[in-house]
C-alpha positions as CSV (number, residue, x, y, z in Angstrom):
1,M,0.0,0.0,0.0
2,K,2.9,2.3,0.7
3,L,4.2,1.7,-2.9
4,A,0.7,2.1,-4.3
5,D,0.3,5.4,-2.5
6,A,3.6,6.7,-3.8
7,T,2.8,5.5,-7.3
8,A,-0.6,7.2,-7.2
9,L,0.9,10.5,-6.0
10,S,3.6,10.4,-8.6
11,A,1.0,10.0,-11.3
12,V,-1.2,12.9,-10.3
13,G,1.3,15.1,-8.5
14,S,1.6,15.9,-4.8
15,D,-0.7,18.9,-5.1
16,H,-3.5,16.4,-5.8
17,Q,-2.9,14.4,-2.6
18,Q,-5.9,16.2,-1.1
19,V,-8.1,14.4,-3.6
20,F,-7.4,11.0,-2.1
21,I,-7.7,12.4,1.4
22,N,-11.1,14.0,0.6
23,R,-12.4,10.7,-0.9
24,A,-11.2,8.7,2.1
25,G,-12.6,11.2,4.7
26,F,-16.0,11.2,2.9
27,A,-16.1,7.4,3.0
28,V,-15.3,7.4,6.7
29,A,-18.1,10.0,7.4
30,H,-20.5,7.9,5.3
31,A,-19.7,4.8,7.3
32,A,-20.1,6.6,10.6
33,R,-23.5,8.0,9.6
34,N,-24.6,4.4,8.7
35,M,-23.4,3.1,12.0
36,L,-25.3,5.9,13.8
37,G,-28.4,5.4,11.8
38,G,-28.2,9.1,10.8
39,S,-26.0,11.9,11.9
40,Y,-28.3,14.8,12.9
41,G,-27.9,15.6,16.6
42,K,-25.3,12.9,17.2
43,Q,-22.2,13.4,19.2
44,V,-19.0,12.3,17.5
45,I,-15.4,12.2,18.8
46,V,-12.7,12.1,16.2
47,I,-9.2,11.1,17.4
48,A,-6.9,12.7,14.8
49,G,-3.2,12.0,14.5
50,P,-0.5,14.1,12.8
51,G,-0.4,12.3,9.5
52,H,-2.7,11.5,6.6
53,N,-4.7,9.2,8.8
54,G,-5.5,12.2,10.9
55,D,-6.3,14.2,7.8
56,D,-8.9,11.6,6.8
57,G,-10.5,11.9,10.2
58,R,-10.6,15.7,9.9
59,V,-12.3,15.5,6.5
60,A,-14.8,13.0,8.0
61,A,-15.4,15.5,10.9
62,Y,-16.2,18.2,8.4
63,W,-18.8,16.2,6.6
64,L,-20.4,14.9,9.8
65,T,-20.7,18.5,11.0
66,Q,-22.3,19.4,7.7
67,W,-24.8,16.6,8.3
68,G,-25.8,17.9,11.7
69,A,-23.6,16.1,14.1
70,A,-21.7,17.7,17.0
71,V,-18.1,16.8,16.4
72,E,-15.1,17.1,18.8
73,I,-11.6,16.6,17.3
74,V,-9.1,15.3,19.8
75,D,-5.4,15.2,19.3
76,A,-4.1,11.6,19.4
77,N,-1.2,12.5,21.6
78,S,-3.4,13.9,24.3
79,V,-6.3,11.4,24.4
80,G,-4.5,8.8,26.5
81,G,-6.4,7.8,29.7
82,R,-9.5,9.8,28.8
83,F,-12.8,8.1,29.6
84,I,-15.4,8.1,26.8
85,D,-18.9,6.8,27.4
86,P,-22.4,7.1,25.8
87,R,-23.1,10.3,27.8
88,V,-20.4,12.2,25.7
89,A,-20.3,10.4,22.4
90,D,-22.4,8.2,20.1
91,I,-19.4,7.1,18.1
92,V,-15.6,7.4,18.3
93,I,-13.6,7.6,15.0
94,D,-10.0,6.4,15.4
95,A,-8.0,8.3,12.9
96,A,-4.9,8.5,15.1
97,Y,-2.3,6.4,13.1
98,G,-2.2,4.4,9.9
99,I,-0.3,1.5,8.4
100,G,3.1,3.2,8.7
101,F,2.9,3.6,12.5
102,H,5.3,1.4,14.5
103,G,5.5,3.1,17.8
104,E,3.2,3.1,20.8
105,W,0.3,5.2,21.8
106,T,-2.2,5.3,24.7
107,P,-5.8,5.3,23.4
108,P,-8.8,6.5,25.4
109,I,-10.9,4.1,27.5
110,V,-14.1,3.6,25.7
111,F,-17.3,2.3,27.4
112,D,-20.1,1.0,25.2
113,V,-19.5,3.4,22.4
114,P,-19.0,2.1,18.9
115,V,-15.6,2.7,17.4
116,L,-14.9,3.2,13.7
117,A,-11.2,2.8,12.7
118,V,-9.8,4.7,9.7
119,D,-7.7,2.4,7.4
120,I,-6.5,0.2,10.4
121,P,-7.0,0.3,14.2
122,S,-4.2,2.5,15.4
123,G,-1.4,0.5,17.0
124,L,-2.1,-2.7,15.0
125,D,0.8,-3.8,12.9
126,A,-0.4,-3.8,9.3
127,F,2.1,-6.6,8.4
128,D,1.6,-9.3,10.9
129,G,-1.3,-8.3,13.2
130,S,0.9,-7.8,16.3
131,V,0.3,-5.1,18.9
132,T,3.2,-3.7,20.9
133,G,1.4,-0.9,22.8
134,G,-2.1,0.4,23.2
135,V,-4.8,-0.2,20.6
136,L,-8.5,0.7,20.4
137,M,-10.8,-2.2,19.4
138,A,-13.0,-1.3,16.4
139,D,-16.5,-2.3,15.7
140,R,-15.9,-1.4,12.0
141,T,-12.8,-0.6,10.0
142,V,-12.9,1.4,6.7
143,T,-9.8,0.6,4.8
144,F,-8.6,2.0,1.5
145,A,-7.8,0.3,-1.8
146,A,-7.1,-3.1,-0.4
147,P,-7.2,-4.9,3.0
148,K,-4.0,-5.1,4.9
149,I,-2.3,-8.4,5.8
150,G,-2.3,-7.7,9.6
151,M,-6.1,-7.5,9.6
152,F,-6.2,-11.3,9.2
153,F,-3.4,-12.4,11.5
154,G,-2.4,-12.1,15.1
155,S,-4.8,-9.7,16.9
156,G,-6.1,-8.3,13.6
157,P,-9.4,-10.3,13.3
158,A,-10.3,-9.5,16.9
159,L,-9.5,-5.7,16.6
160,C,-10.9,-4.8,13.2
161,G,-14.5,-5.7,13.4
162,V,-16.4,-5.6,10.1
163,I,-14.0,-4.5,7.3
164,D,-15.1,-2.2,4.5
165,V,-12.7,-1.9,1.6
166,I,-13.2,1.5,-0.1
167,D,-11.9,2.5,-3.6
168,V,-10.4,6.0,-3.3
169,G,-8.7,5.9,-6.7
170,I,-5.4,4.2,-5.7
171,D,-4.5,1.2,-7.7
172,A,-3.2,-1.5,-5.4
173,T,-3.3,-4.4,-7.9
174,E,0.0,-4.0,-9.8
175,D,2.5,-6.8,-9.2
176,V,0.1,-8.4,-6.6
177,D,0.4,-12.2,-6.0
178,M,-1.6,-12.4,-2.8
179,Y,-5.4,-12.5,-2.8
180,L,-8.2,-12.6,-0.3
181,I,-10.9,-15.1,-1.4
182,E,-14.5,-14.0,-1.8
183,A,-17.6,-15.7,-3.0
184,T,-17.3,-14.4,-6.5
185,D,-13.9,-16.1,-6.8
186,V,-15.3,-19.5,-5.9
187,A,-18.2,-19.1,-8.3
188,A,-15.9,-18.2,-11.1
189,W,-13.7,-21.2,-10.5
190,V,-16.2,-24.0,-9.8
191,P,-17.9,-25.3,-13.0
192,P,-21.5,-26.3,-12.8
193,R,-22.2,-30.0,-13.1
194,E,-22.9,-31.1,-16.7
195,H,-26.5,-31.7,-17.6
196,D,-25.6,-35.3,-18.7
197,A,-23.4,-36.0,-15.7
198,H,-23.3,-39.5,-14.2
199,K,-22.0,-40.8,-10.9
200,W,-18.4,-41.4,-12.1
201,N,-18.0,-37.8,-13.1
202,H,-15.7,-36.2,-10.5
203,A,-15.2,-39.4,-8.5
204,V,-12.9,-39.3,-5.4
205,R,-10.8,-42.1,-4.0
206,V,-10.4,-41.8,-0.2
207,I,-7.7,-43.7,1.8
208,A,-8.5,-43.0,5.4
209,G,-9.5,-44.5,8.8
210,S,-8.1,-47.1,11.2
211,D,-9.1,-48.5,14.6
212,G,-10.6,-45.7,16.7
213,M,-10.4,-43.2,13.8
214,E,-13.2,-44.4,11.7
215,G,-14.9,-41.0,12.0
216,A,-12.2,-39.3,10.0
217,A,-12.9,-41.6,7.1
218,S,-16.7,-40.9,7.2
219,L,-16.2,-37.1,7.5
220,V,-13.8,-37.0,4.5
221,S,-16.1,-39.1,2.4
222,M,-19.4,-37.4,3.1
223,S,-17.8,-34.0,2.7
224,A,-16.6,-35.0,-0.8
225,L,-20.1,-36.1,-1.7
226,R,-21.6,-32.9,-0.4
227,A,-19.1,-30.8,-2.4
228,G,-20.1,-32.4,-5.7
229,S,-18.3,-35.7,-6.1
230,G,-20.6,-38.2,-7.9
231,M,-18.9,-41.2,-6.4
232,V,-16.6,-41.7,-3.4
233,H,-14.8,-45.0,-2.9
234,L,-13.3,-45.4,0.6
235,S,-10.7,-47.8,1.8
236,W,-9.5,-48.1,5.4
237,R,-6.8,-50.0,7.3
238,S,-7.6,-53.6,7.8
239,G,-7.8,-53.6,11.6
240,S,-11.1,-51.9,11.5
241,S,-13.1,-54.9,10.4
242,M,-16.2,-53.6,12.2
243,F,-16.2,-50.3,10.4
244,S,-19.5,-49.6,8.6
245,Q,-19.1,-46.8,6.0
246,P,-21.9,-44.3,5.4
247,T,-24.7,-45.6,3.2
248,E,-23.8,-43.6,0.1
249,I,-20.1,-44.6,0.2
250,V,-18.6,-47.5,-1.6
251,G,-16.1,-49.1,0.8
252,H,-13.4,-51.8,0.9
253,V,-10.8,-52.6,3.5
254,L,-7.2,-52.1,2.5
255,P,-4.9,-55.2,2.2
256,A,-2.3,-55.6,5.0
257,T,0.5,-54.7,2.5
258,D,1.0,-53.4,-1.0
259,W,-1.8,-50.8,-0.8
260,A,-0.5,-49.3,-4.1
261,S,-1.3,-52.2,-6.2
262,F,-4.8,-52.4,-4.7
263,V,-5.5,-48.7,-5.1
264,A,-4.0,-48.5,-8.6
265,A,-6.1,-51.2,-10.0
266,D,-9.0,-48.8,-10.8
267,I,-7.5,-45.4,-10.0
268,A,-8.0,-44.2,-13.6
269,R,-11.7,-43.9,-12.9
270,F,-11.2,-41.2,-10.3
271,G,-10.6,-37.5,-10.7
272,A,-8.8,-37.1,-7.3
273,M,-7.7,-38.8,-4.2
274,V,-7.6,-37.9,-0.5
275,I,-5.1,-39.9,1.6
276,G,-4.2,-39.8,5.3
277,P,-7.0,-38.8,7.7
278,G,-7.1,-41.2,10.6
279,L,-4.8,-43.8,9.0
280,G,-2.5,-43.9,12.0
281,R,1.3,-43.7,12.1
282,G,4.3,-46.0,12.0
283,D,7.0,-46.8,9.6
284,D,4.9,-49.4,7.8
285,V,2.0,-47.0,7.3
286,G,4.3,-44.3,6.0
287,A,5.9,-46.7,3.5
288,E,2.4,-47.7,2.2
289,I,1.4,-44.0,1.9
290,R,4.5,-43.2,-0.1
291,S,4.0,-46.1,-2.3
292,V,0.5,-45.0,-3.1
293,L,1.7,-41.5,-3.8
294,A,4.4,-42.7,-6.1
295,R,2.2,-45.2,-8.0
296,C,-1.0,-43.3,-8.3
297,D,-0.1,-40.0,-10.0
298,L,-3.5,-38.3,-10.0
299,A,-4.4,-35.1,-8.1
300,V,-4.2,-35.8,-4.4
301,V,-4.9,-34.2,-1.0
302,V,-2.5,-35.4,1.7
303,D,-4.0,-34.7,5.1
304,G,-3.6,-35.8,8.7
305,D,-1.5,-38.8,9.2
306,G,-0.7,-38.8,5.5
307,I,1.4,-35.7,6.0
308,S,4.0,-37.4,8.2
309,G,3.8,-40.5,6.1
310,A,4.6,-38.6,2.9
311,I,8.0,-37.5,4.1
312,D,10.8,-40.0,3.3
313,P,12.6,-41.6,6.3
314,H,15.8,-39.7,5.6
315,G,13.9,-36.5,5.8
316,D,13.7,-35.3,2.2
317,Y,10.7,-34.7,0.0
318,S,11.6,-36.9,-2.9
319,T,8.3,-38.7,-3.0
320,L,6.3,-35.5,-3.1
321,R,8.7,-33.7,-5.4
322,S,8.7,-36.6,-7.9
323,R,4.9,-36.4,-8.4
324,T,3.7,-34.8,-11.7
325,A,0.0,-34.5,-10.7
326,A,-1.3,-31.8,-8.4
327,T,-0.4,-32.4,-4.8
328,I,-1.9,-30.5,-1.9
329,L,-0.8,-30.8,1.8
330,T,-3.1,-29.5,4.5
331,P,-1.0,-29.0,7.7
332,H,-1.9,-27.2,10.9
333,D,1.0,-25.5,12.6
334,G,2.3,-28.7,14.3
335,E,2.3,-30.6,11.1
336,F,3.7,-27.6,9.3
337,A,6.7,-27.7,11.6
338,S,7.1,-31.5,11.1
339,L,7.3,-30.8,7.4
340,G,10.2,-28.5,8.0
341,G,8.3,-25.2,7.9
342,D,9.2,-22.4,10.2
343,A,6.1,-22.4,12.3
344,M,7.4,-19.8,14.7
345,S,8.1,-17.1,12.1
346,A,6.0,-13.9,12.5
347,D,5.8,-13.9,8.7
348,R,3.3,-16.7,8.3
349,I,2.8,-16.1,4.6
350,G,6.6,-16.0,3.8
351,A,7.2,-19.2,5.8
352,T,4.3,-21.0,4.0
353,R,5.7,-19.8,0.6
354,D,9.1,-21.1,1.5
355,L,7.8,-24.6,2.4
356,A,5.6,-24.9,-0.7
357,A,8.6,-24.0,-2.9
358,R,10.9,-26.6,-1.1
359,I,8.4,-29.5,-1.4
360,G,7.1,-28.5,-4.8
361,C,3.5,-28.8,-3.7
362,T,0.5,-26.6,-2.8
363,V,0.4,-26.0,1.0
364,V,-2.8,-25.2,2.8
365,R,-1.7,-23.9,6.2
366,K,-4.8,-24.0,8.4
367,G,-5.5,-21.4,11.0
368,A,-7.8,-18.5,11.9
369,T,-6.9,-17.2,8.4
370,T,-5.9,-20.1,6.2
371,I,-2.9,-19.5,3.9
372,I,-2.7,-21.3,0.5
373,S,0.5,-21.1,-1.4
374,D,1.6,-22.9,-4.5
375,A,5.2,-23.8,-5.3
376,E,5.5,-20.7,-7.4
377,G,4.6,-18.4,-4.5
378,A,1.1,-17.2,-5.4
379,V,-0.9,-16.9,-2.2
380,Y,-4.6,-17.0,-1.4
381,L,-5.9,-16.0,2.0
382,V,-9.2,-17.3,3.3
383,A,-10.8,-15.6,6.3
384,S,-14.4,-16.9,6.0
385,G,-14.3,-19.1,9.1
386,D,-14.2,-18.5,12.8
387,Q,-13.8,-20.3,16.1
388,R,-16.7,-22.7,15.4
389,L,-14.3,-24.7,13.2
390,A,-12.0,-25.3,16.2
391,T,-13.3,-28.7,16.8
392,A,-12.2,-32.3,16.1
393,G,-12.9,-33.5,12.6
394,T,-13.3,-30.2,10.7
395,G,-9.9,-30.7,9.1
396,D,-11.2,-34.0,7.6
397,V,-14.2,-32.1,6.3
398,L,-11.9,-29.6,4.5
399,A,-9.8,-32.4,3.0
400,G,-13.0,-33.9,1.5
401,I,-14.1,-30.7,0.0
402,I,-10.7,-30.0,-1.6
403,G,-10.7,-33.6,-3.0
404,A,-14.1,-33.0,-4.6
405,L,-13.1,-29.7,-6.2
406,L,-9.9,-31.2,-7.5
407,A,-12.0,-34.0,-9.1
408,R,-14.3,-31.3,-10.6
409,G,-11.3,-29.9,-12.5
410,L,-10.0,-27.0,-10.4
411,A,-6.3,-26.4,-10.3
412,A,-4.7,-27.2,-6.9
413,P,-4.4,-23.6,-5.4
414,E,-8.0,-22.7,-6.6
415,A,-9.4,-26.0,-5.3
416,A,-7.8,-25.5,-1.9
417,A,-8.8,-21.8,-1.7
418,A,-12.4,-22.4,-2.8
419,A,-12.8,-25.4,-0.4
420,A,-11.4,-23.4,2.5
421,Y,-13.9,-20.6,1.7
422,V,-16.9,-22.9,1.5
423,H,-15.7,-24.7,4.7
424,G,-15.4,-21.4,6.6
425,V,-18.8,-20.1,5.5
426,A,-20.4,-23.5,6.4
427,G,-18.8,-23.3,9.9
428,S,-20.0,-19.7,10.4
429,R,-23.6,-20.8,9.7
430,C,-23.4,-23.3,12.6
431,V,-24.6,-22.6,16.1
432,A,-22.4,-20.5,18.2
433,E,-21.8,-23.2,20.9
434,G,-21.3,-26.9,20.5
435,T,-20.8,-27.1,16.8
436,I,-19.4,-30.5,15.6
437,A,-17.8,-31.5,12.4
438,R,-20.9,-33.3,11.2
439,D,-22.8,-30.0,11.4
440,V,-20.4,-28.5,9.0
441,V,-20.7,-31.4,6.5
442,G,-24.5,-30.9,6.5
443,L,-24.1,-27.3,5.3
444,I,-21.5,-27.7,2.5
445,S,-24.0,-28.2,-0.3
446,D,-26.2,-25.3,0.9
447,V,-23.2,-22.9,1.0
448,L,-21.8,-24.1,-2.4
449,S,-25.3,-23.8,-4.0
450,D,-25.7,-20.3,-2.6
451,V,-22.2,-19.3,-3.9
452,M,-22.9,-20.7,-7.3
453,A,-26.3,-19.0,-7.5
454,H,-24.7,-15.7,-6.5
455,V,-23.1,-15.4,-10.0
456,N,-24.7,-18.0,-12.2
């Protein structure tokens, strides 16, 4: 954004800088009026800093005054420790500091008064979402040209509230290789099913489940069906002789050894494979997983126990790197570290890119904001989910959705990003307390249908 700002100013000249400030300030005023349900007679406090962020706030104050509000502009350096409650303000506009601020400030203490942040909550690091000093939690943030990375990591999601992205005439799209996924992206990527489709269109092969982990196999399989796979064929480890697969799933137990020959026998009928959830661990399991990956070179999602099994015993990635078909790994932070990724880096995106490049695969790094990076470094961010997905089995659900979208013909990064978006929205539609993975499965088809109808 700093580069985009500088480019925009060089194109129009510094004397036109006020044009961008006027547009931004008007957008802030408009957002404040909407939050207030009208501005006439309302009491507004604008916390204005010394830079352009403060200028935006001062323009907003001008417009709100014109619209009948009583506005007090307070200097950001003198507001620390002040108490603001509904007796003195109907809204607080935080225009103290913008994305270039890296110091500390002391915000006021706000009681039950909505806060509108200008561009980013003051004190929130725009790069990684960290906070080193004071910060004022916003109910809404009006940000300009493009969202900022720090809004989706660290403390960002908790501090920004609802985010409105406003076009003020600054082009922030040049040389961009990082994207926040929206419903329109998913609708553009996912093809509708053919009118003459049959059950073997977009079929998915699932290798998942073992004693005590049969649920993982069921969740993956049902999720793939709900995401549009016409046929799911499931195989699980032979110890689970009592396992009964869901009614709609074709199932066969894996042989004790030589899984690759068994799976490869009819693998050409499938559009994608998911391997790993609930398979268990051990040298023998890892060897079988690697043999399947080496022998069955179709698009694959490697999840759960498959992630550790896919790494060669001597610690390199030769099995993964030798594959020619699309390969997607879906680690949480612990698995990310076991793959050799730098899970402790504050630059989560950079660390994910580095790992994807080293293993030559698409990496889906799961978290509050999911990061998808392909081996070439293009990045998709998905922030559609929330804490309702923090429950056992939801990772298996995601793997199944990705598998189905791979089978429907999406490229690996787009399949992963679209699946993560649908997965997140499905989770956000569940009840606030007590959501389980099965609830998310039941909403996949509704969410996907809504997304597709939005455009088509």
